[in-house]
VMD Tcl script that draws the C-alpha trace (Angstrom):
set ca {
  {103.09 7.14 -27.44}
  {105.19 10.74 -26.90}
  {107.66 8.81 -24.80}
  {107.92 5.78 -27.43}
  {108.56 8.12 -30.20}
  {111.07 10.04 -28.40}
  {113.11 6.53 -27.91}
  {113.08 6.15 -31.59}
  {113.24 9.41 -33.35}
  {116.35 9.46 -35.08}
  {116.40 13.32 -36.46}
  {117.75 15.68 -34.99}
  {114.67 18.04 -34.96}
  {110.92 16.52 -34.65}
  {107.63 17.98 -34.54}
  {104.20 16.01 -33.49}
  {101.33 16.24 -35.97}
  {97.79 14.91 -35.18}
  {96.62 11.70 -37.06}
  {93.70 13.61 -38.68}
  {95.83 16.99 -39.46}
  {98.37 18.03 -42.02}
  {101.25 19.84 -43.02}
  {100.92 23.17 -44.57}
  {102.11 23.25 -47.95}
  {105.63 24.84 -48.05}
  {106.02 24.36 -44.18}
  {108.93 22.09 -44.16}
  {110.73 24.24 -46.52}
  {110.46 26.97 -44.29}
  {111.10 24.93 -40.77}
  {114.84 23.64 -42.77}
  {115.34 26.99 -43.49}
  {114.89 28.45 -40.05}
  {116.79 25.83 -38.56}
  {119.55 26.03 -41.14}
  {119.76 30.10 -40.63}
  {119.84 29.88 -36.52}
  {122.70 31.66 -35.08}
  {122.21 31.51 -31.60}
  {122.88 28.24 -29.98}
  {120.30 28.88 -27.20}
  {117.21 28.78 -29.86}
  {116.24 24.39 -29.43}
  {112.40 25.25 -30.57}
  {110.87 26.95 -33.76}
  {107.05 27.84 -32.44}
  {104.80 28.44 -36.16}
  {101.20 28.62 -36.79}
  {98.12 26.37 -36.78}
  {95.16 26.75 -39.31}
  {92.11 24.71 -40.10}
  {91.46 23.30 -43.43}
  {90.77 26.49 -45.17}
  {94.26 28.31 -44.05}
  {92.57 30.52 -41.45}
  {95.27 30.94 -38.38}
  {93.91 29.81 -34.97}
  {94.36 32.44 -32.49}
  {96.43 35.64 -33.07}
  {100.05 35.38 -35.10}
  {102.83 36.93 -33.44}
  {104.51 40.36 -33.16}
  {106.92 41.09 -35.74}
  {110.49 41.88 -34.59}
  {111.34 38.77 -31.83}
  {113.76 36.70 -32.89}
  {114.27 34.02 -29.38}
  {112.02 34.29 -26.52}
  {110.60 32.34 -23.53}
  {107.70 31.33 -25.23}
  {105.48 30.58 -22.29}
  {105.23 34.43 -20.97}
  {105.76 35.82 -24.46}
  {102.61 34.51 -25.35}
  {100.59 35.80 -21.79}
  {102.28 39.11 -22.35}
  {101.31 39.57 -25.85}
  {98.07 37.60 -25.30}
  {98.85 35.42 -28.05}
  {96.08 32.87 -28.23}
  {95.37 29.45 -30.38}
  {97.41 26.21 -31.02}
  {100.80 26.80 -32.37}
  {102.79 24.09 -33.43}
  {106.31 23.21 -32.17}
  {109.54 21.86 -33.67}
  {111.89 20.65 -30.83}
  {115.62 19.97 -31.11}
  {115.54 16.23 -30.53}
  {118.02 15.84 -27.62}
  {116.69 18.88 -25.49}
  {113.44 16.75 -25.37}
  {115.09 13.60 -24.38}
  {117.09 15.77 -21.38}
  {113.56 16.17 -20.33}
  {111.89 13.23 -17.84}
  {109.71 11.10 -20.00}
  {106.19 11.81 -19.50}
  {104.78 9.68 -16.74}
  {102.07 6.69 -16.55}
  {99.31 7.08 -14.49}
  {97.14 3.92 -13.86}
  {93.49 4.22 -15.30}
  {94.33 7.51 -16.96}
  {95.63 7.82 -20.83}
  {97.30 11.93 -20.79}
  {99.42 13.98 -19.30}
  {99.63 17.62 -20.99}
  {102.24 17.73 -23.61}
  {103.16 21.25 -22.03}
  {104.86 19.61 -19.32}
  {107.93 19.13 -21.24}
  {107.44 22.33 -23.12}
  {107.75 24.04 -19.64}
  {110.57 22.35 -18.27}
  {112.60 22.72 -21.24}
  {112.02 26.37 -21.25}
  {114.08 26.80 -18.16}
  {117.50 26.28 -20.36}
  {116.10 27.36 -23.78}
  {114.67 29.81 -26.26}
  {111.84 30.13 -28.81}
  {112.01 31.27 -32.23}
  {108.58 32.30 -32.99}
  {107.70 31.79 -37.31}
  {104.28 33.84 -38.68}
  {104.08 31.05 -40.96}
  {101.11 27.78 -40.88}
  {103.26 24.93 -39.99}
  {100.04 22.86 -39.77}
  {96.48 22.32 -40.72}
  {94.28 20.69 -38.28}
  {90.35 20.04 -37.40}
  {89.12 22.75 -35.26}
  {85.17 22.77 -34.32}
  {84.40 26.34 -32.47}
  {82.79 24.49 -29.30}
  {85.38 21.40 -29.37}
  {88.46 22.34 -27.73}
  {86.45 23.48 -24.80}
  {84.11 20.83 -24.49}
  {86.82 18.44 -24.89}
  {88.82 20.06 -22.32}
  {86.36 19.85 -19.47}
  {85.93 16.11 -20.16}
  {90.24 15.72 -20.22}
  {90.37 17.25 -16.58}
  {87.98 14.31 -15.09}
  {89.34 11.67 -16.92}
  {93.24 12.46 -16.43}
  {93.29 14.31 -12.93}
  {96.38 12.59 -11.79}
  {98.00 13.97 -15.23}
  {96.81 17.10 -15.01}
  {97.75 17.55 -11.26}
  {101.61 16.69 -12.34}
  {101.55 18.79 -14.82}
  {100.01 22.05 -12.49}
  {102.30 21.34 -10.08}
  {105.02 22.09 -12.14}
  {103.27 25.37 -13.58}
  {102.98 26.51 -10.04}
  {106.75 25.63 -9.02}
  {107.56 27.06 -12.07}
  {105.44 29.97 -13.43}
  {106.82 33.76 -12.89}
  {103.58 35.52 -12.35}
  {101.59 34.97 -9.49}
  {98.32 35.51 -10.74}
  {99.08 32.13 -13.15}
  {100.59 30.67 -10.10}
  {97.08 31.13 -8.28}
  {95.25 29.97 -11.33}
  {96.72 26.48 -11.76}
  {96.99 26.27 -7.93}
  {93.06 26.59 -8.21}
  {93.15 23.92 -11.18}
  {95.06 21.58 -8.49}
  {92.88 21.89 -5.66}
  {89.72 20.78 -8.43}
  {91.81 17.84 -9.76}
  {93.05 16.59 -6.28}
  {89.25 16.56 -5.36}
  {88.80 14.30 -7.93}
  {91.99 12.09 -7.28}
  {90.97 11.96 -3.77}
  {95.00 12.20 -3.11}
  {94.91 15.16 -0.90}
  {99.01 14.94 -0.59}
  {99.24 16.89 -4.04}
  {98.03 19.99 -2.58}
  {101.64 20.11 -0.36}
  {103.35 18.86 -3.27}
  {104.55 22.19 -4.51}
  {106.90 24.81 -3.49}
  {103.96 27.27 -2.71}
  {101.60 24.99 0.15}
  {100.19 28.22 1.20}
  {99.38 29.71 -2.19}
  {97.51 26.05 -2.83}
  {95.84 26.01 0.32}
  {94.31 30.05 -0.39}
  {92.74 28.71 -3.55}
  {90.86 25.92 -1.97}
  {87.53 27.91 -2.48}
  {87.95 28.49 -5.99}
  {89.13 25.12 -6.48}
  {86.29 23.81 -5.12}
  {83.96 25.61 -6.88}
  {85.37 24.67 -9.98}
  {85.51 21.28 -9.25}
  {81.33 21.60 -8.82}
  {81.52 23.88 -12.15}
}
mol new
graphics top color blue
foreach p $ca { graphics top sphere $p radius 0.5 }
foreach p [lrange $ca 0 end-1] q [lrange $ca 1 end] { graphics top cylinder $p $q radius 0.2 }
display resetview
């Protein structure tokens, strides 16, 4: 669906909203105001907040004072959790390869494109609710485990990119554990050697087996 959309988008900027979610009141004005006031050409994405339908922000807000960040490491450094909403420059996202399609699967994590794009652009955190989403306390975790099992090739594809591009070795190792677990679902052991850090992935095999069993 995202590949189809990026072939047809005609606006300079874009944002994905799930069909059962809705824009927060005033979000379009805030987004347009931030875009018109961007003076750093390296900033190609705004990152806003998600809330539930009652206006409760999901996860932590951004710390003040940051105009330009690498969002993946920024959120880890400041322990910013919860879903966020991305407003991307369309041309930047078109320059990243489309999401691959794997037979029998329906999902590649959307973060794959974000990680690739982040190598060349900066993000502007905006402490304003962009989107209101349907949220259940236990829904995300249960659904995510199910997605791991149903779409292991798509997740492995994303894990390989994360192992290659993450700056933090703890994060690389965490993704290596997930890669091992996913490989046990796919049966394609070649994924273990498709990263730039095969020794790291081999070291993650015991933990990956336990995760797969779990």
